[in-house]
N, C-alpha and C positions, 0 to 999 in steps of 0.2 A: 374899424377893428374887426367887425363881424366878417368882412370880406377876407381879411388876412387869416382869420380862424378857419373859414371855409376852405380857403386855398391850402392851408396847412393840413387840414383834415383830408382833402382830396389827395394831396401829395402822400400823406401817410397811408391812405387807402391804396393808392397806386403802388407805392413801395411794398406794401404788404401783399398785394395781389401778384406783383412781379416776383417777390420772394417765394410765394407759394407756387407760382407757375414754374419758376426756376427749380425749386425743390422737386416738384413732380417730374419735370423733364430729367433731372439728374437721377432720380429713382428709376425712371424708365430706362435711361442709358445704362445705369448700373445693372439693372435686371437683364438687359440685352447682352451686356458683356458676360454676365454670369451664365446666361443661357448658351451663348456662343462657346464659352469655355467648357461647359458641361457637354455640349454637343461634340466639340472637338475631342474631348477626353473619351467619349463613347466611341467615336470613330477610330481613335487610336487603339482602343481596346479591341475593337472589331478587327482591325488590321493585324494586331498581335495574335488574336485567336485564329484568324485565317492562316497566318504564317505558321503557327504551331500545328494546326491541322494539316497543312500542306507538308510540313517536315515529317510528321507521323505517317502520312500516306506514302510519301516517298520511301520511308524506311520499310513499310510493309510491302510495297511493290518491289523494292530491292531484295528483300528477304525471299519473296516469292520467286524472283528471277534467279537468285543464287540456288535455291532449293531445286528449281527446275533444271538448271545447268548441271548441278551435281547428279541428279537422277539421269540426265541425258548421257553424261560421261559414263556412269555405271552401266547403263543399258548398252552403250556402244561397246564397252569392254566385254560385257557378257555376250553380246551378239558376235563380236569379233572372235571370241573363243569358240563359240558354237559354230561359226562359219569355218574356222580353221580345222574343226574336227570333221568336216564334210568328207565323204568318201569319194564322191564324184562331182564333176563340174555341174551336172544337173541339180544335184542336192545343194551345192553351194549357191547356185543361182536362185533356187527356190527360197532358201534361207535369207539370201540377200534381198529378194523381193518382199518377203514378209517383214524384214527389218525396215526397209525403206518405207513401206506403207505405214507401218506402226510409227515410225519416226515422224513422217509427214502429218499423220493424224494427231499425234501428240503435240507437235508444234502448232498446228491450227487451233487445237483446243486451248493450248497455253496462250496463244496470241489473243484469242477471244477473252479468256479469263483476265489477262493483263489489261486489255482494253476496257473491260467492264470495271475493273478495279480503278483504273485511271479516271474514267468518266464519273464513277461514284465519288471518288475523292475530290475531283474538281467541283462537282455539284455541291457536295457537303461543305467543302472549305470556302466556297463563295457565299454561303448563306449569311454569315455575319455582315459581309460587305453589302449584299443585296438589302439586308435589313436597314443598313445605314442610308442607302440610296432612297429607300422608301421613306425613312424618317426625314431626309433632306427634302424630298418632294412634298411631304406633309407640311414641313416648315414653310416652304415656298408658297403653298396654298394659303397659309395664314397671313403671309405678308401681302399677298395679292388681294386678299378679301377685304 
């Protein structure tokens, strides 16, 4: 009978250890799912933030383009009136040369400004995504360790 009691005790100990081990594994799995879910939510939030920042930047760039276009039209109308008032061909050519140089300089400055705006917007809007890549890399390091 002593052997049967020992066997029953061993089986009970084995079952208790198995239950404890299974519970620990289930807790780890549950924690892993929670961590993955939280990570995915943070990544989704970063994508949303990036998208919102990109839309805002596009609106700002568009507003800048519209304002520049309006100013260009106004300047062209003004220059055309001034050129039309020229008394001689030489005077007309001088006014036209000044206008052409001014227009070209203005377009180059505006192109530089728009490029700087676009580059700044791209850099700023990618910061949330870059942070998620960094977080993902850090997670991978913990898995490999």
